[in-house]
TIKEFI-779911 format. One record per residue (C-alpha): x, y, z; residue in one letter. Coordinates in Angstrom, 2 decimals. Each point is the difference from the previous one (the first is absolute). Example, Ala and Ser with C-alpha at 12.3 -4.5 7.8 and 13.67 -1.06 7.14 Angstrom:
// residues 2
+---------+---------+---------+------+
|       u |       v |       w | resn |
+---------+---------+---------+------+
|   12.30 |   -4.50 |    7.80 |    A |
|    1.37 |    3.44 |   -0.66 |    S |
+---------+---------+---------+------+
// end
This chain:
// residues 210
+---------+---------+---------+------+
|       u |       v |       w | resn |
+---------+---------+---------+------+
|   28.78 |   -1.59 |   85.48 |    M |
|   -3.46 |    1.29 |   -0.88 |    K |
|   -2.79 |   -2.53 |   -0.08 |    P |
|   -1.43 |   -0.97 |   -3.38 |    T |
|   -3.76 |    0.24 |   -0.34 |    F |
|   -1.03 |   -2.70 |   -2.51 |    L |
|   -3.58 |    1.13 |    0.03 |    G |
|    0.87 |    3.45 |   -1.29 |    N |
|    2.21 |   -1.49 |   -2.72 |    R |
|   -2.83 |   -2.23 |   -1.18 |    K |
|   -2.37 |    2.94 |   -0.20 |    H |
|    2.61 |    1.95 |   -1.93 |    T |
|    0.56 |   -2.81 |   -2.52 |    L |
|   -3.74 |   -0.47 |   -0.41 |    A |
|   -0.41 |    3.71 |   -0.72 |    G |
|    2.76 |   -0.07 |   -2.60 |    V |
|   -1.55 |   -3.05 |   -1.67 |    S |
|   -3.43 |    1.63 |   -0.19 |    V |
|    1.52 |    3.17 |   -1.43 |    A |
|    1.92 |   -1.99 |   -2.61 |    A |
|   -3.16 |   -1.87 |   -1.06 |    V |
|   -1.96 |    3.25 |   -0.27 |    L |
|    2.78 |    1.59 |   -2.06 |    L |
|    0.11 |   -3.02 |   -2.33 |    F |
|   -3.78 |    0.12 |   -0.50 |    Q |
|    0.14 |    3.71 |   -0.78 |    M |
|    2.76 |   -0.51 |   -2.59 |    V |
|   -1.88 |   -2.95 |   -1.56 |    L |
|   -3.23 |    2.02 |   -0.18 |    S |
|    1.78 |    2.92 |   -1.65 |    A |
|    1.55 |   -2.32 |   -2.60 |    C |
|   -3.36 |   -1.58 |   -0.80 |    Q |
|   -1.61 |    3.42 |   -0.47 |    Q |
|    2.82 |    1.08 |   -2.31 |    Q |
|   -0.39 |   -3.12 |   -2.15 |    V |
|   -3.79 |    0.42 |   -0.11 |    A |
|    0.30 |    3.63 |   -1.12 |    S |
|    2.54 |   -0.79 |   -2.72 |    R |
|   -1.60 |    0.02 |   -3.51 |    P |
|   -0.36 |   -3.50 |   -1.35 |    Q |
|    1.35 |   -0.99 |   -3.39 |    D |
|   -2.91 |   -0.50 |   -2.40 |    V |
|    0.70 |   -2.53 |   -2.74 |    P |
|   -0.23 |    1.60 |   -3.44 |    V |
|   -1.07 |   -2.21 |   -2.85 |    A |
|    2.22 |    0.18 |   -3.04 |    E |
|   -1.74 |    1.86 |   -2.79 |    T |
|    1.10 |    0.12 |   -3.57 |    R |
|   -0.45 |    3.32 |   -1.79 |    P |
|   -2.82 |   -0.14 |   -2.49 |    Q |
|   -0.32 |    1.76 |   -3.31 |    I |
|   -1.99 |    3.20 |    0.32 |    L |
|   -3.67 |   -0.82 |   -0.67 |    P |
|   -1.02 |    3.17 |   -1.83 |    S |
|    1.53 |   -0.81 |   -3.40 |    P |
|   -0.87 |   -3.70 |    0.20 |    M |
|   -0.09 |   -1.52 |   -3.47 |    A |
|   -2.95 |   -2.09 |   -1.11 |    V |
|    0.56 |   -2.25 |   -2.99 |    A |
|   -2.73 |    0.22 |   -2.60 |    S |
|   -0.39 |   -2.56 |   -2.79 |    P |
|    0.46 |    1.43 |   -3.46 |    S |
|   -3.12 |    0.62 |   -2.15 |    P |
|    1.04 |   -2.81 |   -2.31 |    G |
|   -0.32 |   -2.59 |    2.77 |    G |
|    2.14 |   -1.20 |    2.91 |    E |
|    2.95 |   -1.00 |   -2.16 |    K |
|    1.48 |    3.48 |   -0.47 |    G |
|    2.63 |    1.53 |    2.25 |    M |
|   -0.75 |    3.06 |    2.12 |    V |
|    2.65 |    2.55 |    0.98 |    A |
|   -0.37 |    3.31 |    1.84 |    Y |
|    0.67 |    3.69 |   -0.41 |    R |
|   -0.15 |    2.79 |    2.58 |    V |
|   -2.96 |    2.39 |   -0.14 |    V |
|   -0.13 |    3.09 |    2.20 |    S |
|   -3.33 |    1.29 |    1.27 |    G |
|   -1.51 |    2.20 |    2.67 |    E |
|    0.40 |   -2.76 |    2.59 |    E |
|    3.59 |   -0.72 |   -0.97 |    G |
|    1.71 |   -2.41 |   -2.35 |    A |
|   -1.31 |   -3.48 |   -0.76 |    H |
|    0.63 |   -2.85 |   -2.41 |    L |
|   -2.06 |   -0.43 |   -3.14 |    E |
|    0.06 |   -3.33 |   -1.88 |    P |
|    0.93 |   -0.08 |   -3.67 |    I |
|   -0.23 |   -2.97 |   -2.34 |    N |
|    3.07 |   -1.54 |   -1.58 |    L |
|    0.09 |   -2.38 |   -2.96 |    P |
|    2.23 |   -2.40 |    1.93 |    A |
|   -1.51 |   -3.14 |    1.45 |    G |
|   -0.02 |   -0.93 |    3.67 |    T |
|    2.32 |   -2.97 |   -0.38 |    D |
|    3.27 |    0.02 |    1.88 |    R |
|    2.12 |    0.63 |   -3.07 |    E |
|   -1.84 |    3.27 |   -0.73 |    S |
|    0.59 |    1.64 |    3.37 |    M |
|    3.41 |    1.55 |   -0.78 |    T |
|   -1.48 |    1.53 |   -3.13 |    E |
|   -3.00 |    1.33 |    1.93 |    A |
|    2.16 |    1.65 |    2.70 |    L |
|    2.21 |    1.63 |   -2.62 |    N |
|   -3.08 |    1.27 |   -1.82 |    A |
|   -1.28 |    1.52 |    3.25 |    M |
|    3.41 |    1.66 |    0.52 |    A |
|   -0.23 |    1.88 |   -3.30 |    T |
|   -3.61 |    1.23 |    0.04 |    I |
|   -0.79 |    3.64 |    0.87 |    P |
|   -0.55 |    0.51 |    3.75 |    D |
|    1.65 |   -3.31 |    0.80 |    S |
|    0.18 |   -0.91 |    3.70 |    P |
|    3.52 |   -1.35 |   -0.57 |    L |
|    3.13 |    2.19 |    0.20 |    P |
|    1.40 |    1.41 |   -3.21 |    K |
|    2.26 |   -2.42 |   -1.86 |    G |
|   -1.30 |   -3.08 |    1.83 |    T |
|    0.24 |   -3.31 |   -1.81 |    R |
|   -0.98 |   -3.46 |    1.19 |    A |
|    2.89 |   -2.34 |   -0.71 |    L |
|   -1.81 |   -3.22 |    0.89 |    S |
|   -2.96 |   -1.48 |    1.84 |    V |
|    0.34 |   -3.46 |    1.55 |    T |
|   -2.46 |   -2.11 |    1.97 |    Y |
|    0.14 |   -2.45 |    2.86 |    R |
|   -3.24 |   -1.16 |    1.57 |    G |
|   -2.15 |    3.05 |    0.79 |    D |
|    3.05 |    2.32 |   -0.14 |    L |
|    0.96 |    2.04 |   -3.05 |    A |
|    3.44 |    1.64 |   -0.01 |    T |
|    0.44 |    3.11 |   -2.13 |    V |
|    3.53 |    1.17 |   -0.77 |    D |
|    0.21 |    3.68 |   -1.00 |    F |
|    2.95 |    2.02 |   -1.28 |    N |
|    1.77 |    2.58 |    2.17 |    R |
|   -2.18 |    2.85 |   -1.27 |    A |
|   -2.86 |   -1.43 |    2.04 |    F |
|    1.68 |    0.92 |    3.30 |    S |
|    2.30 |    2.78 |   -1.21 |    K |
|   -2.74 |    2.09 |   -1.65 |    N |
|   -2.68 |   -0.46 |    2.63 |    F |
|   -0.89 |    3.50 |    1.18 |    E |
|   -1.28 |   -1.03 |    3.43 |    G |
|   -3.19 |    0.79 |    1.87 |    G |
|   -2.51 |   -2.30 |    1.68 |    D |
|   -2.70 |    0.49 |   -2.62 |    E |
|    2.29 |   -0.64 |   -2.97 |    K |
|    1.43 |   -3.04 |    1.76 |    E |
|   -3.46 |   -1.41 |    0.65 |    A |
|   -1.11 |    0.62 |   -3.59 |    L |
|    3.14 |   -1.63 |   -1.37 |    M |
|   -0.14 |   -3.16 |    2.12 |    F |
|   -3.77 |   -0.37 |   -0.40 |    N |
|    0.37 |    0.25 |   -3.77 |    A |
|    2.74 |   -2.64 |   -0.06 |    I |
|   -1.74 |   -2.49 |    2.30 |    T |
|   -3.36 |    0.50 |   -1.72 |    A |
|    1.52 |   -0.53 |   -3.45 |    T |
|    2.10 |   -3.04 |    0.89 |    V |
|   -2.81 |   -1.39 |    2.15 |    G |
|   -2.14 |   -0.54 |   -3.09 |    Q |
|    1.95 |   -3.16 |   -0.69 |    V |
|   -2.09 |   -2.85 |    1.48 |    P |
|    1.43 |   -1.31 |    3.27 |    G |
|    2.21 |    3.00 |    0.78 |    V |
|   -0.68 |    1.48 |    3.46 |    K |
|    3.37 |    1.59 |    0.87 |    R |
|    2.55 |    2.03 |   -1.93 |    V |
|    3.70 |    0.29 |    0.85 |    Q |
|    1.74 |    3.02 |   -1.51 |    I |
|    3.68 |   -0.11 |   -0.94 |    L |
|    2.31 |    2.63 |   -1.46 |    V |
|    2.72 |   -1.46 |   -2.19 |    D |
|   -0.55 |   -3.35 |    1.67 |    G |
|    0.26 |    1.26 |    3.58 |    R |
|   -2.44 |    0.78 |    2.81 |    K |
|    0.42 |    3.70 |    0.70 |    V |
|   -2.13 |    2.54 |    1.90 |    P |
|   -2.08 |    2.24 |   -2.27 |    V |
|   -2.01 |    2.80 |    1.57 |    G |
|   -0.63 |    0.16 |    3.71 |    G |
|   -3.44 |   -1.44 |    0.74 |    T |
|    0.28 |   -3.53 |   -1.33 |    Q |
|    2.68 |   -2.56 |    0.80 |    D |
|    0.93 |   -1.02 |   -3.53 |    T |
|    2.44 |   -2.61 |    1.28 |    T |
|   -3.11 |   -2.08 |    0.76 |    E |
|   -2.79 |   -1.03 |   -2.42 |    P |
|   -2.94 |    2.38 |   -0.42 |    L |
|   -3.55 |   -1.35 |    0.07 |    D |
|   -2.22 |    0.20 |   -3.07 |    V |
|   -3.23 |    1.97 |    0.68 |    P |
|   -2.86 |   -2.44 |    0.77 |    P |
|   -2.19 |    1.33 |   -2.81 |    S |
|    2.72 |   -0.85 |   -2.53 |    V |
|    0.46 |   -3.49 |    1.47 |    T |
|   -3.72 |   -0.68 |   -0.45 |    Q |
|    0.09 |    1.09 |   -3.65 |    V |
|    3.09 |   -2.11 |   -0.76 |    S |
|   -1.58 |   -3.00 |    1.73 |    Q |
|   -3.07 |    0.26 |   -2.25 |    R |
|    2.29 |    0.23 |   -3.00 |    R |
|    1.87 |   -3.11 |    1.11 |    G |
|   -3.22 |   -1.93 |    0.49 |    E |
|   -1.25 |    1.13 |   -3.40 |    A |
|    3.27 |   -1.10 |   -1.61 |    G |
|   -0.20 |   -3.44 |    1.61 |    E |
|   -3.59 |   -0.54 |   -1.11 |    S |
|    0.82 |    1.15 |   -3.51 |    G |
|    2.89 |   -2.45 |   -0.32 |    S |
|   -2.13 |   -3.01 |    0.87 |    R |
+---------+---------+---------+------+
// end
């Protein structure tokens, strides 16, 4: 029988252990470098599409005072199309809004699709809900500019009612997508300039009723 040299075995085991540790450290270092070089996920804040700013409607009080209703027609110029306010005989009370929208739908160069009719306008808090007929979505020709002009005209007209800051659009009583830029299943904001005008009207009405 050959003699067993314990000293050599110990050195051999120690060498294997050192090699294993070095290998582990190399693997760990490689993993850390791979993780560090991997692109990190950057949180993206949710953004809601906004109406195109170029044809933004600005409500203007009628020459006869701040009691008249203002609607809008589309005017084309060198810099593109924009909304131009026109005066309507209807008042700015809530009951007159359906009439005002239907008047805007029939004027020349209307921002609303052909055949559009407002079936009803209801209110709850600062939200106005406008229910249009099917022609509103069916006859919309598409295009970002036309979509912006149409929704700006609607929100600016309905927003003249004191207290209204948002407008929900329905088609035959349902929330349906119309166009491609705006999410019409959610309320659309009234332009700030219109909100300021309607607020002054509301304050004037309160002071006049005292």
